[in-house]
C-alpha positions as CSV (number, residue, x, y, z in Angstrom):
1,X,-36.2,-10.1,5.4
2,X,-32.6,-7.4,7.4
3,X,-28.9,-8.8,7.4
4,X,-28.1,-8.6,10.8
5,X,-24.0,-7.8,9.6
6,X,-23.8,-4.6,6.6
7,X,-20.6,-4.3,5.1
8,X,-21.3,-0.9,3.8
9,X,-19.3,0.5,6.5
10,X,-16.4,3.1,4.3
11,X,-13.4,1.0,4.2
12,X,-10.1,3.2,6.0
13,X,-7.5,1.7,4.8
14,X,-4.7,2.8,1.3
15,X,-2.8,0.8,0.2
16,X,1.5,0.7,0.4
17,X,3.2,3.6,-2.2
18,X,5.7,2.2,-5.0
19,X,8.5,3.8,-2.3
20,X,7.1,2.5,0.8
21,X,7.3,-0.4,-0.8
22,X,10.8,0.1,-1.6
23,X,11.4,2.2,1.9
24,X,10.0,-1.8,3.0
25,X,12.5,-3.5,1.2
26,X,15.1,-1.4,2.5
27,X,14.4,-2.0,5.8
28,X,13.9,-5.8,5.7
29,X,17.4,-6.0,4.5
30,X,18.9,-3.8,7.1
31,X,16.8,-6.3,9.5
32,X,15.3,-4.0,11.1
33,X,11.8,-5.6,13.2
34,X,8.8,-5.4,11.9
35,X,6.9,-3.0,14.7
36,X,10.6,-0.7,14.0
37,X,9.5,-0.4,10.4
38,X,6.2,-0.1,10.8
39,X,6.5,2.5,13.2
40,X,9.0,4.4,11.3
41,X,6.5,4.7,8.3
42,X,3.6,5.6,10.4
43,X,1.9,1.5,9.4
44,X,0.1,-0.6,11.9
45,X,2.6,-4.2,11.8
46,X,-0.1,-6.0,10.9
47,X,-0.5,-5.1,6.9
48,X,3.2,-4.3,7.7
49,X,3.5,-7.9,8.3
50,X,1.3,-8.8,5.3
51,X,3.2,-7.1,3.2
52,X,6.2,-9.1,3.8
53,X,4.2,-12.4,4.2
54,X,2.0,-11.9,0.8
55,X,5.9,-11.2,-1.2
56,X,4.9,-8.0,-2.7
57,X,8.5,-6.6,-1.8
58,X,10.0,-9.9,-3.3
59,X,8.0,-9.7,-7.1
60,X,9.6,-6.3,-6.7
61,X,12.7,-7.1,-7.0
62,X,11.5,-10.8,-8.9
63,X,10.5,-8.3,-11.9
64,X,13.3,-6.5,-12.2
65,X,15.6,-9.2,-12.1
66,X,13.8,-10.8,-15.0
67,X,13.5,-7.1,-17.1
68,X,16.9,-7.0,-16.5
69,X,17.9,-10.4,-18.0
70,X,15.3,-9.8,-20.6
71,X,16.7,-6.3,-22.4
72,X,20.4,-8.1,-21.1
73,X,19.5,-10.6,-24.4
74,X,17.8,-8.7,-26.6
75,X,21.0,-6.1,-26.6
76,X,23.8,-8.3,-26.1
77,X,23.8,-9.0,-30.3
78,X,24.6,-5.4,-30.5
79,X,26.4,-5.1,-27.9
80,X,29.0,-7.9,-30.0
81,X,29.9,-5.4,-32.9
82,X,29.6,-6.7,-36.9
83,X,31.8,-9.0,-38.9
């Protein structure tokens, strides 16, 4: 029995690079529309929409904030000086 729907075709999508995710975050902060962002980045509007809705951009910022707070707590005793 053969399958009528084959999923062995090569996929042509590529992931957004870290630089592109940074660009996306900057454009969103500026209030640029999703279609305009897609045009500027040379990507499909649905790709930009999925990345925005999935939270990828927000997760990057959250990781940076978490790292900042972790390092701040870790190094705070060093900043107080010795008694």
